[in-house]
C-alpha positions as CSV (number, residue, x, y, z in Angstrom):
1,R,42.9,224.8,77.8
2,C,42.5,221.7,77.4
3,P,41.4,219.9,80.7
4,Y,41.6,216.7,79.1
5,I,45.4,216.8,78.7
6,E,45.6,218.7,82.0
7,H,43.8,215.6,83.8
8,L,45.8,213.3,81.9
9,L,49.4,215.0,83.3
10,D,47.6,215.3,86.5
11,Q,48.4,211.4,86.7
12,F,52.2,211.5,86.2
13,D,53.4,211.8,90.1
14,C,56.8,212.8,88.3
15,P,58.7,216.0,87.8
16,L,57.5,217.3,84.4
17,E,60.0,219.3,82.4
18,A,58.4,219.7,79.0
19,V,54.9,218.9,77.8
20,R,54.2,219.9,73.9
21,L,52.1,218.3,71.3
22,M,54.2,217.5,68.1
23,R,53.3,217.0,64.7
24,L,54.8,215.3,62.0
25,G,53.4,215.9,58.9
26,P,52.2,213.5,55.9
27,G,55.4,212.3,54.0
28,S,57.8,213.7,56.7
29,L,60.8,212.1,57.5
30,I,63.1,212.6,61.0
31,R,66.1,210.4,59.6
32,E,68.0,207.9,62.6
33,H,69.4,209.9,65.1
34,R,70.0,209.6,69.1
35,D,69.3,211.5,71.8
36,L,71.1,210.6,74.6
37,D,70.1,212.3,77.4
38,L,66.8,210.9,77.1
39,S,67.3,207.3,79.5
40,L,65.8,206.4,82.4
41,E,69.7,205.4,83.3
42,E,70.3,209.6,82.5
43,G,67.4,210.5,84.7
44,M,65.0,211.8,81.7
45,A,62.3,209.6,80.5
46,R,60.6,210.8,77.2
47,L,56.8,209.6,76.8
48,H,54.6,209.6,73.6
49,V,50.7,209.6,74.1
50,P,49.8,209.3,70.0
51,I,46.7,211.6,69.6
52,V,46.2,211.2,65.9
53,T,48.0,208.2,64.3
54,D,48.3,205.6,61.2
55,D,49.4,202.2,60.6
56,L,51.7,203.7,57.9
57,V,53.8,206.0,60.5
58,D,57.1,203.7,60.7
59,F,58.9,204.6,64.0
60,R,61.7,202.5,64.3
61,L,63.5,202.1,67.6
62,N,67.0,199.7,67.0
63,G,66.3,199.1,63.7
64,R,62.8,197.4,65.1
65,S,59.0,198.5,64.1
66,V,57.4,199.9,67.0
67,R,53.8,200.7,66.8
68,M,51.8,203.0,69.1
69,R,48.0,203.1,68.9
70,A,46.2,206.4,69.9
71,G,45.6,206.7,73.5
72,E,48.4,204.6,74.4
73,C,51.8,205.6,76.6
74,W,55.0,204.9,75.4
75,Y,58.4,205.2,77.2
76,L,61.2,204.6,74.8
77,R,64.8,204.7,75.1
78,L,65.5,207.2,73.1
79,S,69.1,207.8,73.7
80,D,68.9,204.6,71.4
81,P,68.7,205.1,67.6
82,H,65.7,205.6,66.4
83,S,63.5,207.1,63.3
84,V,60.5,208.0,62.4
85,A,58.8,207.9,58.4
86,N,54.8,209.5,58.3
87,R,54.2,207.4,54.9
88,S,50.4,208.4,55.5
89,R,48.1,211.4,54.1
90,Q,47.7,212.7,57.6
91,D,49.2,214.0,60.7
92,R,50.6,212.5,62.9
93,V,50.2,213.9,66.2
94,H,51.5,213.3,69.6
95,L,52.1,214.3,73.1
96,V,55.1,214.5,73.7
97,I,56.5,214.6,77.9
98,D,60.0,215.0,79.1
99,A,60.1,213.7,82.7
100,R,62.0,213.3,85.5
101,V,63.1,210.3,86.2
102,N,61.9,208.8,90.1
103,D,60.9,205.9,92.3
104,W,57.0,206.6,91.2
105,L,58.2,206.2,87.3
106,R,61.0,203.6,87.7
107,G,57.9,201.8,89.3
108,L,55.3,202.3,86.7
109,L,57.9,201.5,84.0
110,Q,59.0,198.4,85.8
111,E,55.4,197.3,86.5
112,A,54.4,197.7,82.2
113,A,57.5,195.6,81.2
114,A,56.5,192.8,83.8
115,A,52.8,192.5,82.5
116,P,51.8,190.3,79.5
117,P,51.2,191.5,76.2
């Protein structure tokens, strides 16, 4: 029912285990936690594609702020401590993709890590 999202997902040449839109309402908080099975080393990557976001959304990974802009695609090692606080007045909406790590995804992430900021 969402051709653009379907087109986006078709770009991933790796097995997708779960795909969903996740909303975090204004004033909401997700306390610091770890998702122990979400890392390249464990073979599962969680990818975030912000759709609606705001500079007042405070995502922290290992205590450091991560600014994810709308339309970007982020891999975060979520087996490390992370939290999020939506201090804005609008919903934060992300397309969240849990993908099995394969050579294609590993190569893509290595290429992105080597690229200049």
